[in-house]
C-alpha positions in Angstrom: -5.0 -10.0 5.7 -8.5 -8.9 7.0 -7.0 -6.0 8.9 -5.7 -4.5 5.7 -9.1 -4.8 4.0 -11.1 -3.4 6.9 -8.8 -0.5 7.8 -10.6 1.6 5.2 -13.9 1.2 7.1 -12.7 2.5 10.4 -12.9 0.8 13.8 -16.0 2.3 15.5 -17.2 0.2 18.4 -20.4 -1.7 17.9 -21.2 -1.7 21.6 -19.9 0.9 24.0 -19.8 1.1 27.8 -18.3 -1.3 30.4 -20.2 -4.5 31.0 -20.9 -5.7 34.5 -18.9 -8.6 35.8 -22.0 -10.7 36.3 -23.0 -10.2 32.6 -19.5 -11.2 31.5 -19.5 -14.4 33.5 -23.1 -15.4 32.7 -22.7 -14.8 28.9 -19.4 -16.6 28.2 -19.7 -20.1 29.8 -15.9 -19.9 30.6 -15.3 -17.4 33.4 -11.5 -16.9 33.1 -10.9 -14.0 30.6 -7.5 -15.5 29.8 -8.8 -18.9 28.8 -8.7 -19.6 25.0 -12.3 -20.7 25.3 -13.5 -17.4 26.9 -15.9 -15.7 24.5 -14.8 -12.1 23.9 -17.7 -11.2 21.6 -21.0 -12.7 20.7 -24.0 -11.8 18.6 -26.2 -13.2 15.8 -23.7 -14.9 13.5 -20.8 -13.8 15.6 -18.8 -15.7 18.2 -15.1 -14.9 18.9 -13.0 -16.6 21.6 -9.9 -15.3 23.4 -8.0 -18.0 21.5 -9.0 -16.7 18.1 -8.3 -13.1 19.2 -4.8 -14.0 20.6 -3.9 -15.9 17.4 -4.7 -12.9 15.2 -3.0 -10.5 17.7 0.1 -12.7 17.9 0.3 -12.9 14.1 0.0 -9.1 13.7 2.7 -8.5 16.3 5.0 -11.1 14.8 4.8 -9.3 11.4 5.9 -6.1 13.2 8.7 -7.9 15.1 6.9 -7.0 18.4 6.0 -8.8 21.6 2.7 -8.3 23.4 4.7 -7.2 26.5 6.0 -4.2 24.5 2.5 -2.7 24.2 1.5 -1.9 27.7 -1.9 -2.6 29.2 -3.7 0.4 27.7 -2.5 -0.1 24.2 -3.0 -3.9 24.4 -6.6 -3.4 25.5 -7.2 -1.0 22.6 -5.7 -3.4 20.1 -7.8 -6.3 21.5 -11.0 -4.2 21.1 -10.1 -3.1 17.5 -9.2 -6.6 16.4 -12.3 -8.1 18.0 -14.5 -5.6 16.2 -12.8 -6.4 12.9 -13.2 -10.1 13.5 -16.9 -9.5 14.2 -17.3 -7.7 10.9 -15.4 -10.4 9.1 -17.7 -13.1 10.5 -20.8 -11.1 9.6 -19.6 -10.7 6.0 -18.5 -14.3 5.7 -21.9 -15.3 7.0 -23.5 -13.4 4.1 -21.3 -15.4 1.8 -22.7 -18.8 2.9 -25.6 -18.5 0.4 -23.3 -17.5 -2.5 -21.9 -20.0 -5.0 -18.5 -18.7 -5.9 -17.2 -20.4 -9.1 -13.8 -22.0 -9.0 -13.0 -20.8 -5.5 -10.3 -23.3 -4.9 -8.7 -22.5 -8.2 -8.9 -18.7 -7.4 -7.1 -19.3 -4.1 -4.4 -21.4 -5.7 -3.9 -18.8 -8.4 -3.4 -16.1 -5.8 -0.9 -18.1 -3.8 1.0 -18.9 -7.0 1.0 -15.3 -8.1 2.3 -14.1 -4.7 5.0 -16.8 -4.7 6.2 -15.6 -8.1 6.2 -12.0 -7.0 8.5 -12.7 -4.0 11.0 -14.8 -6.0 9.7 -18.4 -6.0 8.6 -21.0 -3.6 11.6 -20.9 -1.3 11.4 -17.2 -0.8 7.7 -17.4 -0.4 7.9 -20.0 2.4 10.7 -18.0 4.1 8.5 -14.9 4.2 5.6 -16.9 5.5 7.7 -18.2 8.3 8.9 -14.7 9.2 5.3 -13.5 9.3 4.3 -16.4 11.5 2.1 -17.9 8.8 1.8 -21.1 6.9 0.6 -21.7 3.3 -2.6 -23.3 4.7 -3.3 -20.1 6.7 -2.5 -17.9 3.7 -4.9 -20.0 1.6 -7.6 -19.6 4.2 -7.1 -15.9 4.3 -7.4 -15.7 0.5 -10.5 -17.8 0.7 -12.0 -15.3 3.1 -10.9 -12.3 1.1 -12.4 -13.7 -2.1 -15.7 -14.5 -0.3 -15.9 -11.1 1.3 -15.2 -9.4 -2.1 -17.9 -11.4 -3.7 -20.4 -10.5 -0.9 -19.6 -6.8 -1.4 -20.0 -7.2 -5.1 -23.4 -8.9 -4.8 -24.9 -7.1 -1.7 -23.7 -3.5 -2.2 -25.2 -1.4 -5.0 -22.6 -0.5 -7.6 -21.9 3.2 -7.8 -23.6 5.3 -10.5 -21.7 7.2 -13.1 -21.1 10.7 -11.8 -22.7 13.5 -13.8 -20.8 16.0 -15.9 -21.8 18.6 -13.3 -20.4 16.5 -10.4 -17.1 16.0 -12.3 -16.7 19.7 -13.1 -17.6 20.6 -9.5 -14.9 18.3 -8.1 -12.4 19.6 -10.6 -13.1 23.3 -9.6 -13.2 22.6 -5.9 -9.9 20.8 -5.9 -8.2 22.9 -8.4 -4.8 22.9 -6.7 -4.5 19.2 -7.0 -4.4 19.5 -10.8 -1.4 21.9 -10.9 1.3 19.8 -12.5 4.9 20.8 -11.7 7.7 21.1 -14.3 9.2 17.7 -15.1 12.3 16.6 -17.1 13.2 13.3 -18.5 16.9 12.3 -18.6 19.4 9.7 -19.4 22.6 9.3 -17.3 25.8 7.5 -16.9 26.8 6.4 -13.3 30.2 5.2 -12.1 29.7 4.1 -8.6 31.9 5.2 -5.7 31.6 3.4 -2.4 31.4 5.6 0.7 34.7 4.2 2.1 36.7 4.5 -1.1 40.3 5.7 -0.8 41.3 9.0 -2.6 43.2 6.9 -5.1 40.2 4.7 -6.0 37.9 7.8 -6.2 40.4 9.5 -8.6 40.4 6.4 -10.8 36.6 6.4 -10.9 36.7 10.1 -11.9 39.0 9.3 -14.8 36.6 6.6 -15.9 33.5 8.9 -15.9 35.5 11.7 -17.6 36.7 9.3 -20.4 33.1 8.1 -21.0 31.8 11.7 -21.3 34.7 12.6 -23.7 33.6 9.7 -26.0 30.2 11.3 -26.3 31.1 15.0 -26.4 34.4 15.0 -28.2 34.3 11.7 -30.3 30.6 12.0 -30.9 29.8 8.5 -29.9 26.2 7.6 -29.2 25.1 8.4 -25.6 23.0 5.2 -25.2 25.8 3.0 -26.5 28.3 4.4 -24.0 25.8 4.2 -21.2 25.1 0.6 -21.9 28.8 -0.1 -21.8 29.9 2.1 -18.9 27.0 2.9 -16.6 26.7 1.0 -13.3 23.1 2.0 -12.6 21.3 -1.4 -12.9 17.9 0.4 -13.4 18.8 2.3 -16.5 22.1 1.0 -18.1 20.3 -1.5 -20.2 18.0 1.2 -21.6 21.0 3.3 -22.6 20.8 5.4 -19.4 17.2 6.4 -19.9 15.5 6.8 -16.5 12.2 5.6 -17.9 9.8 8.5 -17.3 9.8 12.3 -16.5 10.5 13.2 -12.9 9.6 16.3 -10.9 11.0 18.3 -8.0 12.2 16.2 -4.9 12.1 12.9 -6.8 15.9 12.7 -7.2 18.8 13.4 -4.9 19.4 17.2 -4.8 22.6 17.2 -6.9 20.9 15.2 -9.7 17.8 17.3 -9.6 19.7 20.6 -9.8 21.8 19.5 -12.8 18.8 18.0 -14.6 16.6 21.1 -14.3 19.5 23.4 -15.3 20.4 21.5 -18.4 19.1 22.2 -21.9 17.4 19.4 -23.9 20.1 17.5 -25.8 23.1 18.9 -24.0 25.4 16.6 -22.0 26.0 18.0 -18.5 29.3 18.3 -16.7 30.3 15.4 -14.4 28.8 15.8 -11.0 28.9 13.8 -7.8 26.1 12.4 -5.6 26.0 9.9 -2.7 26.1 7.1 -5.4 29.2 8.2 -7.2 30.0 10.2 -10.4 27.4 11.0 -13.0 26.8 13.0 -16.2 23.4 13.3 -17.8 21.5 14.4 -20.9 18.0 15.8 -20.7 15.8 14.4 -23.4 12.5 16.0 -22.4 11.6 19.2 -20.6 8.0 19.8 -19.6 7.0 23.2 -18.1 4.6 23.5 -15.2 1.0 23.5 -16.3 -2.6 22.8 -15.1 -4.1 19.5 -16.1 -7.3 20.1 -18.1 -10.7 18.9 -17.1 -10.8 16.5 -20.0 -7.4 15.0 -19.0 -8.4 14.7 -15.4 -11.9 13.3 -16.1 -11.0 9.5 -16.0 -9.3 9.8 -12.7 -12.0 12.0 -11.2 -14.7 9.5 -12.3 -12.8 6.6 -10.8 -12.3 8.5 -7.5 -15.9 9.6 -7.1 -17.2 6.1 -7.9 -14.7 4.5 -5.4 -15.8 7.1 -2.7 -19.5 6.3 -3.3 -18.8 2.6 -3.2 -16.9 2.9 0.1 -19.7 4.8 1.7 -22.3 2.2 0.5 -20.1 -0.6 1.8 -19.8 1.1 5.2 -23.5 1.5 5.4 -24.0 -2.2 4.5 -21.6 -3.2 7.3 -23.3 -0.9 9.8 -26.7 -2.6 8.9 -25.2 -6.0 9.6 -23.7 -4.9 12.9 -27.1 -3.4 14.0 -28.9 -6.7 13.1 -26.3 -8.8 14.9 -26.5 -6.9 18.2 -22.9 -7.9 19.0 -21.9 -7.7 22.7 -18.3 -7.4 23.8 -17.0 -9.1 26.9 -13.6 -7.3 27.0 -12.5 -4.6 29.4 -13.4 -1.2 28.0 -10.1 0.5 27.0 -9.3 3.7 28.9 -9.0 5.4 25.6 -10.7 3.7 22.6 -8.3 4.2 19.8 -10.0 4.4 16.4 -8.3 3.0 13.3 -7.1 5.9 11.3 -8.6 6.3 7.8 -6.6 7.7 4.9 -8.0 11.2 4.0 -10.1 11.3 0.9 -7.7 13.5 -1.1 -8.1 14.3 -4.8 -7.1 11.7 -7.3 -3.8 11.8 -9.2 -3.8 14.4 -11.9 -2.1 12.1 -14.3 -2.6 8.4 -14.9 -0.4 6.0 -13.0 2.7 4.7 -14.8 2.0 1.4 -16.4 3.4 -1.6 -14.5 6.2 -3.4 -16.2 
């Protein structure tokens, strides 16, 4: 849980350089590096044992269906170092949360667990997923408790970003002009009659008769497209909406045969029957939007959101670096041969159009 949160801040080492064996043994109390009580990192407000590290590492590998033996020594050492650094940051942030009074923390935790349980299909499915991930509900609640506390610390301790100026917004728009080129899109409704990959020629021929008959009802008998789609289509995502795919789509968003037919059709026309990997289709284009450039006014809300998030991320990084410097954390792990840094997602331009609303 914490790994997902901290991945955006990178994994730069707090202390670099190998530590002498004498320092390791004198600083840890327990001399066996494999012992669960062996201290792998220590500083002001930070103390991480091998047992804590191994628990997090095991949980992470379990979620990826991996064993520690699959990593190899070099990669295992790199992962140990990264996880230890992240645990140190987590402890520093949680330490800052000790002075905060978070209202209804227990209720917030329970609400998140309940929400997650509903999202995955109920309590039984939730517990099954926890088991597969090597977690328990108690562990999940503790992680949510930490997450809420850390979010509150960031909210209180990090200066909120200022509203970007009109000049900054225009500068970003002009410097990232290509990101605001919107390709042509179409919106369509379709009817699908599924054909399984291993269907016999006879079955496939029968399916073709079914789709041809459905199309004839619309083209020749002038029946309503949506009514026929609701009755005949076997696409669970669109049949109930009369075949409507829900929103416009652009190049490369559909299988090639579907895309080619949709972009070639005129608005309102019913296409010929065509075949894809899913079976037989025909479609009707209901909207055709030519390629265009999103205007500055249209892009402004997303640009403002992006610039504020970027500024806030930088301020959060600086706050964490200040905590690290004050804690003077020392690491008692072998220095990896190649210190692997956590990859950060590039700061690309924001989406030119608002995200589709969640259903």
